[in-house]
DRENFIDREN-980059 format. One line per field, with one value per residue: residue in one letter; residue number from 1; x, y, z of N, C-alpha, C in turn. Coordinates in steps of 0.2 Angstrom, whole numbers. Example, Ala and Ser with C-alpha at 12.3 -4.5 7.8 and 13.67 -1.06 7.14 Angstrom:
% residues 2
r <- A:S
k <- 1:2
n.X <- 66:64
n.Y <- -28:-11
n.Z <- 39:35
ca.X <- 62:68
ca.Y <- -22:-5
ca.Z <- 39:36
c.X <- 66:64
c.Y <- -16:0
c.Z <- 39:39
This chain:
% residues 67
r <- X:X:X:X:X:X:X:X:X:X:X:X:X:X:X:X:X:X:X:X:X:X:X:X:X:X:X:X:X:X:X:X:X:X:X:X:X:X:X:X:X:X:X:X:X:X:X:X:X:X:X:X:X:X:X:X:X:X:X:X:X:X:X:X:X:X:X
k <- 1:2:3:4:5:6:7:8:9:10:11:12:13:14:15:16:17:18:19:20:21:22:23:24:25:26:27:28:29:30:31:32:33:34:35:36:37:38:39:40:41:42:43:44:45:46:47:48:49:50:51:52:53:54:55:56:57:58:59:60:61:62:63:64:65:66:67
n.X <- 499:509:513:528:531:537:544:544:557:564:566:562:549:542:543:537:540:550:545:555:562:551:551:563:562:551:557:567:561:554:565:570:559:560:572:570:560:567:577:569:563:575:579:568:570:582:580:570:576:586:579:572:583:586:576:568:567:552:542:540:527:527:533:528:527:535:552
n.Y <- 715:708:715:718:713:720:715:720:719:723:713:705:696:691:693:699:691:697:702:698:688:678:675:669:658:651:648:640:629:625:620:610:601:597:591:581:573:569:561:551:546:541:532:522:518:512:502:494:491:482:472:468:463:451:442:433:441:448:444:456:467:465:453:441:443:438:440
n.Z <- 582:595:610:620:637:651:665:683:687:675:666:651:647:636:619:603:587:574:557:548:556:557:543:541:550:544:531:535:541:530:522:530:530:517:516:525:518:507:513:519:507:501:510:510:497:497:506:499:487:492:496:484:477:482:479:465:448:443:428:415:409:395:392:386:373:358:353
ca.X <- 506:509:517:532:529:543:543:546:565:567:567:557:546:539:543:534:546:549:543:561:563:546:552:569:559:547:561:571:556:553:571:570:554:562:577:567:556:572:580:564:563:581:579:564:572:587:577:566:581:590:574:571:589:586:571:568:564:546:542:537:520:527:537:524:528:542:557
ca.Y <- 713:707:720:715:714:721:714:725:719:725:707:705:689:689:698:697:691:702:699:694:682:674:673:665:652:648:646:634:624:622:617:604:596:595:586:575:569:566:556:546:542:537:526:517:516:507:495:491:489:477:466:466:460:444:438:433:447:446:446:462:467:463:447:436:444:435:445
ca.Z <- 585:602:614:625:643:655:672:687:687:669:662:646:647:629:613:597:583:568:551:546:560:555:537:542:553:539:526:538:542:523:520:535:528:510:517:529:514:503:517:520:501:500:515:508:491:499:509:494:482:495:497:478:474:484:476:457:445:440:421:413:405:388:392:383:365:355:351
c.X <- 505:514:522:530:536:541:546:554:568:568:561:555:544:540:540:540:544:548:549:563:557:548:558:566:555:551:565:567:555:559:571:565:557:568:575:563:561:575:575:563:569:581:574:566:578:585:573:571:585:585:573:577:589:582:572:565:558:546:538:531:521:531:534:525:535:546:557
c.Y <- 713:712:716:717:715:720:719:725:721:719:706:697:687:695:695:696:695:699:695:688:676:671:668:658:648:645:640:628:621:618:610:599:593:590:580:570:566:561:550:542:538:531:520:514:510:501:491:488:482:471:464:462:453:440:438:439:444:448:453:461:464:456:441:437:441:441:446
c.Z <- 592:605:619:632:648:663:676:688:681:664:657:646:640:624:607:592:577:562:548:550:558:548:537:545:548:534:529:539:535:521:524:532:521:511:521:523:509:507:518:513:499:504:512:501:492:502:504:489:485:495:490:475:476:481:468:454:442:433:420:410:398:387:388:375:363:353:344
């Protein structure tokens, strides 16, 4: 653990974070990553859906079979 350093004026320049602070920081970073990936996926989905709606629909893999 890193010890804090007190300057001559009594100002603390650096303190080590507690285990609870590290846990909260880690959890909030994980939530931020999840939201960022979800947002990026939604954005890519919206952009690709808009582009696909303009062009013709390609035939599927079983379109050559008679019904």
